[in-house]
Each structure stands twice: as C-alpha cells, then as structure tokens.
N, C-alpha and C positions, 0 to 999 in steps of 0.2 A: 550797504557799504560795510567794509570790515573796520573794526577798531584796531585790529592787528595790522601793523604796517608791513608792506612788502619787504622792507629792510630787515625786519625781525624774522620773517619767514626765510629770507636769504641767509641770515646768520645761522638759523637752525639747519638749513641745507648744508652749508659749509661745515659746520661742526659734525653733522651726521655723516658726511662723507669721511671726515677724519676719523670719526668713531668707528665706522664700518671697516676702514682700512688701517686701523691702528696696528702697531707691530705685534701685539699679542692677541689681536682680534677683538679686543675690548676697548680700544681707543685711549686707554690711559687717562691722562689729564683732560683730554677732550671730552671723554664720557662724563666726567664730573662737571665740567663747564656746561655741557649741553643739558644735563640733568638739572643743574641749578637754574639755568636760564629758563627752561620750560616751567619749572616749579615756581619761579618768580613772576611769571605772567599772571595777569588777572584771570579769573574764572572764564570771563567772556573770551579773552584772547586764547586761552587754552582750547575752548570749544571751537573757536574759529580755526585754529591751527589743525585740530583734528578734522574738521570739515574740509579744509583745503587738501589734507592728505587723502581723505576718502574720495574727493572729486578726482584727484590724480590717479587714484587706484581704480576708479570706475564704479565705485559703490553708489555714488550720486553723480548727477549731471551738474554742470556749472549753473544751469537755471534753477537748480534745487538747493542753492547755497543756504538759504534761510532754514529750510527743512533739515539740512545736514547739521547746521549749528544747533538747532533745537534738539535733534536726536543725540548729538554729542553731549549736550547738557543733561538730557533725560536719562541716558544710558550709561553715564559715567559710574563705574564701579571700582576702578583702581585709580591711583594717581596718574594724571595725564602723562607725566614724564616716563613712567614705567610702561604705559601702554604704547606710546609712540616709539620709545627706544627699543621696544620689543619687535618692532616692524622692521624686517631685514632690508626693505627697499625704501625706507623713509625718505631719504634725500631725493630719489627718483620720483616718488609719488608727490612730494611737495612741489618739486619743480614742474611736474606735469599739471598739478592743480593750479599753480600760479599761471601757467600758460593758458589753461582752459578758462581761467577767470580774467585773463587779460591784465594780470598784475606784472609790473616790472619793478625790480629792485632799484635802489639808488645806484648811481654811476659806479661807486667804489665796489659795491657788492656785485654788480653786473660784471665788472672786470674780473672779479674773483671767480664767479660762476663759470665764466668762459675759460678761465685759466686752468 
C-alpha cells in the first residue's frame, strides 16, 4: 500500500499539466509550486511517486510496485523534483500509473482531472 495518497498524485498531475502547457513552456508559478510540493514530500512518498510514474511509463508492471519503490530509493542520484519535472510526459505517466494501480483521486481531484 502506498503512503502517498491518490490526492497527492492527482495534485502533481494537475500541476504538471499546467507546467507542461505554461505560456512560456516553463509553467511559471506552477513550476515553482510543483517543485516545492514534490520537494516537501517525504523520501518514501517521493520514491512512491517515482514508482507510479515508472509504472505508467511501462518501466515496471503494477505487480512490481514494491520493486519499483525500492529501485527509486536505491537509484536516486538527483533531487526527485528535478528528475520528475524533467520527464516531458509526467502527467500522462502518473495518470496511467494510477490507473494501472487501481488508484482513484478524491472527488474534487477527479473532477479536475476530467475537466
């Protein structure tokens, strides 16, 4: 089970979409908000967020969640926020990872994701 809640993943997805589509291609304030949010997560939550992204990207299968989390912890060489924000399809991969893991965001985030 993930320590990281689906609502936090949904928040990252929303901010990553804003970041990807910012007026200057850098997302402005949303980029800072996203960077700070990821940096403020616990080490375990950061590893889990990375694992969810990897599952959505197809690097790991949903059944390999624990292995993906362990790998994220063991192979971390840069700040997680830098690594994840460098992924051009972060929002898409996180959304696919949530779906593969059967995670659903809270009602408010769910409405935002569909909007």
